[in-house]
N, C-alpha and C positions, 0 to 999 in steps of 0.2 A: 655531537650532541646538540649543538645549536640548530642544526638542520631539522632534527626531530622536533624540538620545541617550536620552531617556526612553523613546521608542518602541522603540529597539534593546534597551534593558535589559529592558523589559516582554516583548518578543518572546522574548528569550533565556530569561527566567524562565519564560515559558509553555512553551517547548520543554523546558526542564529539568524543570519540574513535570510535564509530560505524560510524559516518559520515566521520571521517578521513580514515577509512578503506574502506568506500563506498561513496566517494565524490559525485558521480552522484545521489545518493539518496536524497541529499539536495533539489534539484529541485522538486523531487517527494513529499517530505514532505511539500513543499509550495503549492502544487496543490491539491485543494479540490476535483477536479474531479478524480485524480489518487487515492487519499485516499478513496473516495467513491467506486471506482472500486475494490480496494483491499479488502475493507470491505465487499462488496457484494460477491466477489468471495471467501472470507473466509467462507461464509455460504453455497455456492453452486457453483460448476463449471458450466459455461454457455458459449455458443458461443456469438459472438458480436451481432448477430441478436436478440437473446433473451434479451440481456442487453438493446438494443434499445427500447424494449417493456416496460421496467420499467420506471415509471414516472421520476425518477431522471436523466435518460439518454435519454429521449425521444426527447429532443431538438437537440441531436447530430446525425450526419449521421453515418451509419454503418461503413463507411470507416474511419471516425475520431475515432470511438471507437476501430476499429481494429488497427489503428496506435498507439493509447495509449497502447493497450494490448500488441502489439509487443514490444513497448518500455519497458514496465514493464517486459516482458519475457526476453528481452535482458539484463536487469539489474538483472535478476535472482530472482525477487521477485514474479514471477508467473511461472507456468509450463503450458504446453499445450499438447494436444493429439488430433490427428485426428481420429474421430470415425464416421463411416458411412458418409463420405464426409463432415463432419462439424469439424471445429477446436474448441475444448472445452478448455477454459482457466480456471485454477483452482489454488488455493492457495498452497503454499509449506511451508516448515519450515521457509524459509526466510521471507515470508509474515507475518507469526505469530510474528517472532522476530521484524521485522520492525514496525508492528502496535503496538505491546506492548510497544516498546521504544517510539514511536510517541505519543501514548495516555498517557503513564506515564509522559513523559516530559511536554506535554500539560497540564495535570492535575496539575502537580507540580507547574507550572508557571501560572496557572489560565488563560490560553490562550483559547479564544473561536474560 
């Protein structure tokens, strides 16, 4: 049991340290839309127009999606590249780190 408590404490410290070194990501962690965008782009890089076609983002305007993508890019949890006139947003190593810490912490504290 001591191992689990030590693991829980270390996990909590890791999340706290991560947020302390990246305080702007706290707001992202509280946004289900941003988490969904990061999760989707971890699977496949897409432009805002293609994200809009997906059910989970269909209620948003392309402009709103682009605004969120640019925010995530400015926070360095996404990368982007212009290809044939379209800006493609895609995950980077920070995306993976952020989502791992987010989901591990959420699982640890049984947060839905």
